[in-house]
MIMIMAR-762968 format. One record per residue (C-alpha): x, y, z; residue in three letters. Coordinates in steps of 0.25 Angstrom, whole numbers, plus 2048, in hexadecimal, padded with zeros to 3 digits. Layout:
BEGIN
xx:X | yy:Y | zz:Z | r:ALA
...
// end
This chain:
BEGIN
xx:800 | yy:800 | zz:800 | r:MET
xx:80B | yy:80A | zz:803 | r:SER
xx:810 | yy:80B | zz:7F4 | r:PRO
xx:803 | yy:80F | zz:7EF | r:ARG
xx:801 | yy:81A | zz:7F9 | r:ARG
xx:80F | yy:820 | zz:7F5 | r:ASP
xx:80A | yy:820 | zz:7E6 | r:ALA
xx:7FE | yy:827 | zz:7EA | r:GLY
xx:805 | yy:832 | zz:7F1 | r:GLN
xx:80E | yy:834 | zz:7E5 | r:ALA
xx:802 | yy:838 | zz:7DC | r:PHE
xx:7FF | yy:846 | zz:7E3 | r:PRO
xx:80E | yy:84A | zz:7E3 | r:ILE
xx:80E | yy:846 | zz:7D4 | r:TYR
xx:802 | yy:84F | zz:7D2 | r:ILE
xx:808 | yy:85B | zz:7DA | r:THR
xx:814 | yy:85A | zz:7D2 | r:VAL
xx:80D | yy:85A | zz:7C4 | r:VAL
xx:804 | yy:865 | zz:7C9 | r:ALA
xx:811 | yy:86E | zz:7CD | r:GLY
xx:818 | yy:86B | zz:7C0 | r:LEU
xx:80C | yy:86E | zz:7B8 | r:LEU
xx:80A | yy:87B | zz:7C0 | r:PHE
xx:819 | yy:87F | zz:7BE | r:LEU
xx:817 | yy:87C | zz:7AF | r:ALA
xx:80B | yy:885 | zz:7AE | r:LEU
xx:812 | yy:890 | zz:7B6 | r:ALA
xx:81E | yy:88F | zz:7AC | r:TYR
xx:814 | yy:890 | zz:7A0 | r:LEU
xx:80F | yy:89D | zz:7A7 | r:ALA
xx:81D | yy:8A3 | zz:7A8 | r:VAL
xx:81F | yy:89F | zz:799 | r:GLY
xx:812 | yy:8A6 | zz:795 | r:GLN
xx:817 | yy:8B2 | zz:79D | r:ALA
xx:824 | yy:8B3 | zz:796 | r:SER
xx:81E | yy:8B1 | zz:788 | r:VAL
xx:815 | yy:8BD | zz:78B | r:ASN
xx:820 | yy:8C5 | zz:791 | r:ARG
xx:828 | yy:8C2 | zz:784 | r:SER
xx:81D | yy:8C7 | zz:77C | r:GLY
xx:81C | yy:8D3 | zz:784 | r:ALA
xx:82A | yy:8D6 | zz:782 | r:GLN
xx:82A | yy:8D4 | zz:773 | r:THR
xx:81E | yy:8DD | zz:771 | r:ALA
xx:825 | yy:8E8 | zz:779 | r:ALA
xx:832 | yy:8E6 | zz:771 | r:ASP
xx:82A | yy:8E7 | zz:764 | r:ALA
xx:822 | yy:8F3 | zz:769 | r:ALA
xx:82F | yy:8FB | zz:76D | r:ALA
xx:835 | yy:8F8 | zz:761 | r:LEU
xx:829 | yy:8FC | zz:758 | r:ALA
xx:829 | yy:90A | zz:760 | r:ALA
xx:838 | yy:90D | zz:75D | r:ALA
xx:837 | yy:908 | zz:74F | r:GLN
xx:82A | yy:911 | zz:74C | r:ASN
xx:832 | yy:91C | zz:753 | r:ALA
xx:83E | yy:919 | zz:749 | r:ARG
xx:835 | yy:919 | zz:73D | r:GLU
xx:82F | yy:927 | zz:741 | r:GLN
xx:83E | yy:92D | zz:744 | r:LEU
xx:842 | yy:928 | zz:737 | r:THR
xx:837 | yy:92F | zz:72F | r:ALA
xx:839 | yy:93B | zz:737 | r:GLN
xx:847 | yy:93B | zz:733 | r:TRP
xx:843 | yy:939 | zz:725 | r:VAL
xx:83B | yy:946 | zz:726 | r:ARG
xx:846 | yy:94F | zz:72B | r:VAL
xx:851 | yy:949 | zz:722 | r:LEU
xx:855 | yy:956 | zz:71C | r:ALA
xx:857 | yy:95C | zz:72A | r:ASP
xx:862 | yy:955 | zz:731 | r:PRO
xx:861 | yy:95E | zz:73D | r:ASN
xx:854 | yy:956 | zz:740 | r:LYS
xx:85A | yy:948 | zz:73F | r:TRP
xx:860 | yy:948 | zz:74D | r:GLN
xx:853 | yy:94A | zz:754 | r:ASP
xx:84D | yy:93F | zz:74C | r:ILE
xx:859 | yy:935 | zz:74F | r:PHE
xx:857 | yy:939 | zz:75E | r:ASP
xx:849 | yy:937 | zz:75E | r:GLY
xx:844 | yy:944 | zz:761 | r:ARG
xx:838 | yy:944 | zz:758 | r:VAL
xx:829 | yy:944 | zz:759 | r:THR
xx:823 | yy:937 | zz:753 | r:PHE
xx:817 | yy:937 | zz:74A | r:ASP
xx:812 | yy:92A | zz:750 | r:VAL
xx:815 | yy:925 | zz:75E | r:ALA
xx:81F | yy:919 | zz:75C | r:PRO
xx:817 | yy:913 | zz:768 | r:CYS
xx:80B | yy:910 | zz:75E | r:LEU
xx:814 | yy:906 | zz:757 | r:ARG
xx:818 | yy:900 | zz:764 | r:ALA
xx:80A | yy:8FD | zz:768 | r:ASP
xx:807 | yy:8F6 | zz:75A | r:GLN
xx:813 | yy:8ED | zz:75C | r:LEU
xx:80F | yy:8E9 | zz:76B | r:ALA
xx:801 | yy:8E6 | zz:765 | r:GLY
xx:807 | yy:8DD | zz:75A | r:GLN
xx:80F | yy:8D5 | zz:766 | r:ASN
xx:802 | yy:8D3 | zz:76E | r:HIS
xx:805 | yy:8DE | zz:778 | r:ALA
xx:800 | yy:8EC | zz:77C | r:SER
xx:809 | yy:8F8 | zz:77D | r:LEU
xx:808 | yy:8FD | zz:78B | r:THR
xx:812 | yy:908 | zz:78A | r:GLY
xx:81B | yy:90F | zz:77F | r:CYS
xx:823 | yy:91A | zz:781 | r:SER
xx:830 | yy:921 | zz:77C | r:PRO
xx:83C | yy:920 | zz:785 | r:GLN
xx:844 | yy:92C | zz:780 | r:GLY
xx:844 | yy:930 | zz:771 | r:LEU
xx:848 | yy:922 | zz:76B | r:LEU
xx:843 | yy:918 | zz:774 | r:LYS
xx:836 | yy:911 | zz:776 | r:TYR
xx:831 | yy:908 | zz:782 | r:ARG
xx:824 | yy:900 | zz:781 | r:VAL
xx:81C | yy:8F8 | zz:78B | r:ASP
xx:813 | yy:8ED | zz:787 | r:VAL
xx:80A | yy:8E3 | zz:78C | r:GLN
xx:805 | yy:8D6 | zz:786 | r:THR
xx:7F6 | yy:8D4 | zz:782 | r:ASN
xx:7F6 | yy:8C6 | zz:786 | r:LYS
xx:7F8 | yy:8C1 | zz:795 | r:SER
xx:801 | yy:8B6 | zz:799 | r:VAL
xx:7F5 | yy:8AD | zz:799 | r:GLY
xx:7EF | yy:8A3 | zz:7A3 | r:ARG
xx:7F9 | yy:89B | zz:7AC | r:SER
xx:7FB | yy:896 | zz:7BA | r:VAL
xx:800 | yy:8A3 | zz:7BE | r:VAL
xx:7F5 | yy:8AC | zz:7C3 | r:PRO
xx:7F3 | yy:8B9 | zz:7BC | r:GLY
xx:7FB | yy:8B5 | zz:7AF | r:SER
xx:7EE | yy:8B6 | zz:7A6 | r:GLU
xx:7ED | yy:8C5 | zz:7A8 | r:ASN
xx:7FD | yy:8C8 | zz:7A8 | r:TYR
xx:801 | yy:8CF | zz:79B | r:LYS
xx:810 | yy:8D1 | zz:799 | r:SER
xx:816 | yy:8DE | zz:798 | r:ARG
xx:824 | yy:8E2 | zz:791 | r:ALA
xx:82B | yy:8EF | zz:78D | r:SER
xx:836 | yy:8F2 | zz:783 | r:ALA
xx:83E | yy:8FE | zz:77E | r:THR
xx:842 | yy:901 | zz:770 | r:ALA
xx:84D | yy:90B | zz:76C | r:GLU
xx:850 | yy:913 | zz:75F | r:ILE
xx:85E | yy:916 | zz:75C | r:GLN
xx:862 | yy:920 | zz:752 | r:PRO
xx:86D | yy:91A | zz:749 | r:LEU
xx:871 | yy:926 | zz:741 | r:CYS
xx:87A | yy:932 | zz:743 | r:THR
xx:87D | yy:93E | zz:73A | r:PHE
xx:884 | yy:94B | zz:73B | r:LYS
xx:87D | yy:958 | zz:737 | r:LEU
xx:884 | yy:960 | zz:72B | r:PRO
xx:88B | yy:96D | zz:72F | r:ASP
xx:883 | yy:979 | zz:72E | r:LYS
xx:88A | yy:97E | zz:722 | r:GLY
xx:888 | yy:971 | zz:71A | r:ALA
xx:87F | yy:96F | zz:70F | r:ASP
xx:871 | yy:96F | zz:715 | r:GLY
xx:86C | yy:965 | zz:70A | r:ALA
xx:875 | yy:95A | zz:70F | r:ALA
xx:870 | yy:950 | zz:71A | r:LEU
xx:87A | yy:94A | zz:724 | r:PRO
xx:87F | yy:93B | zz:722 | r:GLU
xx:877 | yy:932 | zz:72B | r:LEU
xx:87F | yy:927 | zz:731 | r:THR
xx:876 | yy:91C | zz:736 | r:CYS
xx:87F | yy:911 | zz:73C | r:ARG
xx:889 | yy:90E | zz:731 | r:ASP
xx:881 | yy:914 | zz:725 | r:LYS
xx:882 | yy:921 | zz:721 | r:VAL
xx:876 | yy:929 | zz:71A | r:TRP
xx:878 | yy:934 | zz:710 | r:HIS
xx:86B | yy:93B | zz:710 | r:LEU
xx:865 | yy:945 | zz:707 | r:LYS
xx:85A | yy:94E | zz:70B | r:PRO
xx:853 | yy:94D | zz:6FE | r:ASP
xx:854 | yy:93E | zz:6FE | r:ASP
xx:84C | yy:934 | zz:707 | r:THR
xx:84F | yy:928 | zz:700 | r:THR
xx:858 | yy:91E | zz:706 | r:GLY
xx:858 | yy:924 | zz:714 | r:LEU
xx:85A | yy:91B | zz:720 | r:PRO
xx:850 | yy:913 | zz:726 | r:LYS
xx:84B | yy:914 | zz:734 | r:PRO
xx:853 | yy:908 | zz:738 | r:GLN
xx:860 | yy:90F | zz:732 | r:ASP
xx:85D | yy:91B | zz:73B | r:LEU
xx:858 | yy:915 | zz:748 | r:PHE
xx:85A | yy:908 | zz:74F | r:ASP
xx:84E | yy:902 | zz:757 | r:VAL
xx:850 | yy:8F8 | zz:762 | r:HIS
xx:84C | yy:8F4 | zz:770 | r:LEU
xx:852 | yy:8FB | zz:77B | r:ALA
xx:85A | yy:8F1 | zz:786 | r:ASP
// end
């Protein structure tokens, strides 16, 4: 009779161990879901920040082309001291939405830097962790616009029709005030990247 009693006592221990392992597996699954949700939020934030900065870069380039004939105005544009026709954060909002997130904040951080904050549209989902079904991940990112070009204004006595050479990284552009073909593209004038 004694061996049968020992076998019967092992069954509840087995059930307890299996239930504990199952709970741990579900808890790890919840952590994995939260990690995926957080990763999605960071992707949306990065994309939105880059979108705002790239939009600003496009507008800076357009304004530079408009004042091409007046090199005295170039430096203000390369420094970002301009008024944008369209707020770059509108583009950030579009990109956040395309990445299943909502823009909760977007603001310039100085003249050539944008910070965005996003929240995922979907929650982590139901799990063994209480409250996870209501938890939405948040993330933020900052993108910078870096001017790539230098130039030297001509002397006051120099020919007013000539434009200064524009050096962008290793390329030199010989510009003419009456010829807008072959001008540098936005990516030639400015670099856009995520800030560390």
